[in-house]
Structures are given as structure tokens and as C-alpha cells.
MIRO-854165 format. One record per residue (C-alpha): residue in one letter; x, y, z. Coordinates in steps of 0.05 Angstrom, whole numbers, padded with zeros to 5 digits, always signed. Each point is the difference from the previous one (the first is absolute). Layout:
% MIRO-854165
AXYZ
...
This chain:
% MIRO-854165
X+02163+01463+02178
X-00004+00042-00062
X-00037+00066-00011
X-00016+00016-00072
X-00047+00041-00043
X-00060-00042-00019
X-00010-00010-00074
X-00060-00024-00040
X+00022-00072+00006
X-00008+00005+00076
X-00076+00011-00006
X-00020-00067+00028
X+00045+00009+00061
X-00027+00070+00009
X-00072-00023-00005
X+00012-00054+00052
X+00033+00045+00052
X-00051+00056-00013
X-00058-00048+00013
X+00034-00025+00063
X+00010+00072+00023
X-00073+00019-00011
X-00024-00064+00034
X+00045+00004+00062
X+00001+00076+00009
X-00065+00028-00031
X+00002+00065+00040
X+00068+00019-00029
X-00022+00005-00073
X-00053+00037-00040
X-00020-00061-00040
X-00046-00057+00023
X+00027-00071-00004
X-00061-00028-00035
X+00004+00052-00055
X+00073-00018-00014
X-00012-00075-00002
X-00035+00009-00067
X+00056+00042-00028
X+00041-00039-00051
X+00076-00008-00002
X+00000+00041-00064
X-00033+00057+00037
X+00053-00004+00055
X+00053-00001-00055
X-00027+00066-00025
X+00004+00030+00070
X+00075-00011+00006
X+00032+00067-00019
X+00053-00002-00055
X+00025+00071-00003
X+00057+00029+00041
X-00042+00047+00042
X-00048-00053+00026
X+00023-00068+00023
X-00016-00058+00045
X+00052-00037+00040
X-00004-00072+00024
X+00041-00036+00051
X+00014-00073-00018
X+00023-00054+00047
X+00027-00051-00048
X-00056+00002-00053
X-00056+00019+00047
X-00027+00071+00000
X-00004+00020+00073
X-00009+00075-00001
X-00020+00057-00046
X-00001+00076-00002
X-00018+00049-00056
X+00024+00070-00018
X-00042+00048-00041
X+00024+00069-00019
X-00048+00056-00019
X+00000+00009-00076
X-00018+00074-00005
X+00062+00043-00006
X-00019+00046+00058
X-00010-00060+00046
X+00057-00045-00020
X+00035+00014+00065
X-00054-00042+00034
X-00007-00075+00001
X-00036-00055+00038
X+00020-00065+00033
X-00056-00050-00008
X-00019-00073+00005
X+00051-00016+00055
X-00006-00072+00024
X+00045-00054+00030
X-00024-00071+00010
X-00018-00014+00073
X+00054-00052+00011
X+00054+00048-00024
X-00020+00060+00042
X+00045+00030+00054
X+00062-00020-00039
X+00015+00067-00032
X-00028-00017-00069
X-00048+00059-00001
X+00057+00046+00018
X+00043-00029-00056
X-00056+00009-00050
X-00010+00073+00019
X+00075+00014+00000
X+00007-00029-00070
X-00061+00040-00022
X+00031+00064+00025
X+00066-00015-00036
X-00036-00012-00065
X-00043+00062+00010
X+00063+00043+00009
X+00022-00021-00070
X-00062+00029-00032
X+00018+00064-00037
X-00057+00046+00023
X-00006-00027+00070
X+00043+00015+00061
């Protein structure tokens, strides 16, 4: 298994796992599945952060995206010591195998490398 930062080219994989997450665990997210089904791959591409202070990680088993988690740091200077973990999801068949833990551990390591965040 490989954990990596998602890039714009991962938009289709991201859309697929996001729709699965919303469908299988609707109470865990603030978005409604039916609203997201009409969202295009291009829109999902634009949601993938590309700067160093905000990022999304994906866990791949071979070439299959099986888990995601996102990190968003506050932008305002006075609040840059704060950040949020969002959009955590692991596919049902991969749960209870430590994948969520690995995603969060990697997220923490990458967050520690951000200049204004500790």
C-alpha cells in the first residue's frame, strides 16, 4: 500500500471514493450524496488542494484508492497555528486494518513540515 498526496490527475479516483463515502456513510459528512452525483470530475479536480499548507492524502492498494483524508490550515496569520482534519474515509472492506491510522500518521508528519504550523 502507498500513501501519497493527491494531485489534480487523481480527480476521478477522488470523486469515486467521495461518492461511495457519502452513499455508505451519509451521517458522517456535511454533503448529500445526490448533490455530489451531479458534480463533475473537473469540479472535483478543483477541490484537490495544491499548496503546501492544504493537502489531501490517498491510500492506494495497487492502483485502487481505498482511503482519503484532508488537511486544511487556517490562512489568517493569527490563526495559522490551527488546522483541520477533514473528509476521512476508508473503504468498508479495508477497515480495521490500520489504514485510517496510517493516513492520520502520515498527515501529522506532513503537517509538522509546514513552516507556520506546529
